[in-house]
Structure formats: C-alpha cells, structure tokens
C-alpha positions in Angstrom: 133.5 181.5 84.5 133.1 180.2 81.0 131.2 177.0 80.9 133.8 174.6 82.6 131.7 171.6 81.8 130.8 172.6 78.3 131.4 169.7 75.9 132.3 167.5 78.9 132.2 164.3 76.8 134.8 165.8 74.4 137.1 166.8 77.2 137.2 163.6 79.3 140.9 162.7 79.0 142.1 159.3 78.2 145.6 160.3 79.1 146.4 163.5 81.1 149.9 164.9 80.6 151.9 165.5 83.8 153.8 168.7 84.3 157.4 168.2 85.3 159.0 168.9 88.6 162.5 170.5 88.7 165.0 171.1 91.6 167.5 173.9 92.1 170.0 173.5 94.8 170.8 176.6 96.9 174.2 176.8 98.5 177.1 179.2 99.1 177.0 181.2 96.9 175.2 179.9 93.9 172.1 178.3 92.5 172.7 175.0 90.8 171.8 175.0 88.0 171.8 178.7 87.6 170.0 178.5 84.2 167.1 176.1 83.9 164.9 175.6 80.8 161.4 174.1 81.4 158.0 173.9 79.7 154.9 175.8 80.6 153.1 174.3 83.6 156.3 172.9 85.1 157.1 173.5 88.8 160.6 174.4 90.2 161.5 173.8 93.8 164.6 175.6 95.4 166.2 173.5 98.2 168.5 175.4 100.6 171.6 173.1 101.4 174.0 175.7 102.9 174.1 179.3 104.0 171.5 181.9 104.6 169.7 182.6 101.3 166.4 183.3 99.6 164.9 183.6 96.2 163.4 186.7 94.7 162.3 187.4 91.1 163.8 190.5 89.4 160.2 191.6 88.8 158.9 190.6 92.1 156.7 187.9 90.6 157.8 185.2 93.2 159.5 185.5 96.5 160.5 182.8 99.1 160.6 185.2 101.9 163.4 186.6 104.2 166.8 184.9 103.9 167.0 181.8 106.1 169.8 179.4 106.9 167.4 176.5 107.6 166.6 173.5 105.4 163.9 175.5 103.6 162.2 174.7 100.3 160.3 177.0 98.0 158.2 176.0 94.9 156.8 178.0 92.0 154.8 176.9 89.0 155.6 178.7 85.7 152.7 179.0 83.1 153.9 181.8 80.8 156.6 181.5 78.2 159.6 183.7 78.7 162.6 184.3 81.0 162.2 184.6 84.8 165.5 186.0 86.2 165.9 185.9 90.0 168.5 186.4 92.7 169.4 185.9 96.4 168.9 189.1 98.3 171.9 189.0 100.5 174.4 187.9 97.9 173.0 189.0 94.5 170.8 191.5 92.8 168.6 192.1 89.7 170.0 191.8 86.2 172.2 188.7 87.0 174.3 190.4 89.7 176.1 188.0 92.1 174.2 185.0 93.3 171.4 184.8 90.6 169.7 182.6 88.2 167.0 182.4 85.5 164.2 180.1 84.8 163.5 180.0 81.0 160.0 178.8 80.0 160.4 177.5 76.4 158.4 176.9 73.2 156.8 180.4 72.9 158.9 181.9 70.0 158.9 178.9 67.7 155.4 177.7 68.2 154.3 174.2 69.2 153.0 171.8 66.6 149.2 171.3 66.6 148.1 167.9 67.9 144.9 166.2 69.0 145.8 167.0 72.6 145.0 170.7 71.8 141.3 169.7 71.6 139.4 171.3 74.5 138.1 174.5 76.0 140.2 177.7 75.8 139.6 181.2 77.1 141.1 184.5 78.1 140.6 185.0 81.9 140.1 188.8 81.4 136.9 188.0 79.4 135.2 185.7 81.8 132.0 184.2 80.4 133.2 183.6 76.8 135.6 181.4 75.1 136.4 178.7 72.5 135.8 174.9 72.1 138.5 173.6 69.9 138.6 170.3 68.0 141.6 169.0 66.2 141.1 166.5 63.4 144.5 164.9 62.6 143.2 162.6 59.9 142.3 165.6 57.7 144.8 168.1 59.3 141.9 170.3 60.0 141.0 172.4 63.1 137.5 173.4 64.0 136.6 175.9 66.8 133.4 177.3 68.1 133.7 180.9 69.5 131.0 181.7 72.2 131.0 185.5 72.7 128.8 188.7 72.7 128.2 191.4 70.1 128.8 195.1 70.8 125.3 195.4 72.3 125.9 192.6 74.8 123.8 190.0 72.9 125.1 186.4 72.7 126.9 185.7 69.5 128.9 182.6 68.3 131.1 181.8 65.4 132.4 178.7 63.6 136.1 178.7 62.7 137.5 176.1 60.5 140.5 175.5 58.2 143.7 173.5 57.7 146.6 173.4 59.9 150.3 172.8 59.5 153.0 172.9 62.2 151.9 175.2 65.0 149.4 177.4 63.1 145.9 176.9 61.6 144.5 179.1 58.8 140.8 179.6 59.5 137.7 181.0 57.9 135.2 182.6 60.3 131.5 182.2 60.0 128.8 183.8 62.1 126.0 181.2 62.9 122.5 182.7 62.3 119.0 181.5 62.0 118.8 178.8 64.5 115.8 178.5 66.8 115.9 177.0 70.4 115.2 173.2 70.3 113.6 173.6 66.8 114.5 171.3 63.9 116.5 173.0 61.1 120.1 174.1 60.3 121.7 177.3 61.4 123.2 179.3 58.5 126.9 179.9 58.5 127.6 183.4 57.2 131.1 184.4 56.2 132.3 187.0 58.7 136.1 187.0 58.5 139.3 185.0 58.7 142.0 184.3 61.2 145.1 182.3 62.3 145.3 180.3 65.5 148.8 179.6 66.7 149.9 177.4 69.7 152.9 178.0 71.8 152.5 175.1 74.1 149.9 172.6 75.3 148.3 175.5 77.3 149.0 178.8 75.4 147.8 180.0 72.0 146.9 183.3 70.2 144.2 183.9 67.7 144.8 186.7 65.2 141.6 187.6 63.3 139.8 190.0 61.0 136.1 190.0 61.9 133.5 192.3 60.2 136.4 194.4 58.9 138.2 194.8 62.3 141.5 193.1 63.0 142.7 192.2 66.5 144.2 189.3 68.5 143.3 187.3 71.6 145.7 185.5 73.9 144.2 182.2 75.0 145.0 179.6 77.6 143.6 176.1 78.2 140.6 176.1 80.5 140.6 172.4 81.3 143.3 169.8 81.9 145.4 168.7 78.9 143.9 165.9 76.8 146.8 163.7 75.8 149.2 166.6 75.4 152.0 166.5 74.6 
C-alpha cells in the first residue's frame, strides 16, 4: 500500500472530524425517513420496530439478510457520492416500488470548497504503491501536491503540482522533478511537464484531470489517512 506513514508529521491531526450516525426506523410498511441525505463517510443504521422486514440495495451493494420480525439492526457506511436506493424484499422492490427508500450521499455534483483539512495523503486504491501528498496553503490560496508514481517502463517518477485554488478547484502547473541524487546536497530541477485541475467533492473524494507529456486523462482519488480538521 502507498506509504501510509509518509509525511507523518504533516498528517498528525489536531482535530479529527467525526462522521455522522443516522437512524432509519423500519415498521409496517415503511422506512422512516424514506429519503435521507448524508455526507460521505456517514453511517446509517436501520432499526426494525414492527413487522417482518429487511433491507436490500437495488444494486445489491448492501443487504441486511433474510426478512426478520425481531428487534434487528443493520448498519452501512456510505463513502461514495450518489443515490443508493433500497427496498424491503417482502413488501417492496427495486425502482421505488412499495416499501422502499433511498440514501443520498451529497456534495459530489457541486464540489466541496478547498480547505486546510484537505492536506494529507491521497491515492486511488486500484494503483497501489503510488499516490499524492497534498498541502493546502490558505494564507496564499495555493495548493501544492507531490505525485509519486512510475513511468511507462516501471521506473520511479515524481512530480510537483502547484497553483492557485478557488472554491472547490485548484488550477495546477505540473513539473517533473529531475537531477536529484540520493542524500547529496543540491537542488532537483523542476521541468515543466503539463497542467491539471484538482477538484474536491468532499473531505474524502477528489478528481485530478491532467495533461502530462501531451496525454490527457483523469484520476479519481480518495483520502488515504484520517481527515485533518475537515470539515
């Protein structure tokens, strides 16, 4: 896994934001509330109060098990922005039929204003062993990031990204760092390699759109380490 303790001093939180806990009551023949809007990282607990019911996501992403008339509880944490429709198998169905509900995870479409709490380590789990160290400088409204990755031949490669931010997005110049020698005095050279835009959707989700060495692409990122004073 990408270095979890990289820049440990930077990442020691003074304040760690706590995800919220939400409750949905399950009773004949409804979920209350049927529609609930939460933030990424929040947890929802369904509590059965009356009747024989269960909870099943339309897409199968979560499932409480077979219908039960007991005093059961079922919890699910939601990390990804979007709608999560669900239903009770005996009394509802996919698409909002009968006894059904939806958990809406907000903030993805409009972005999430950049703040000092976004400083930390970020990565894409599909690309284990590489990632970003992000530093937000509110006094100057500047964001700096260090991208540790590999070139097309599998050799280690790293980039410096820096530029101003406003609202939820930072406009970044991308430089390839070259010429440094292991534990040898001197300054590595920053060679212009491209440009990009880093947009945040929550305390824990972001996307980098970039053009690097003439090739354009994007990377979906999530926070690797606990929030640092975010929100």
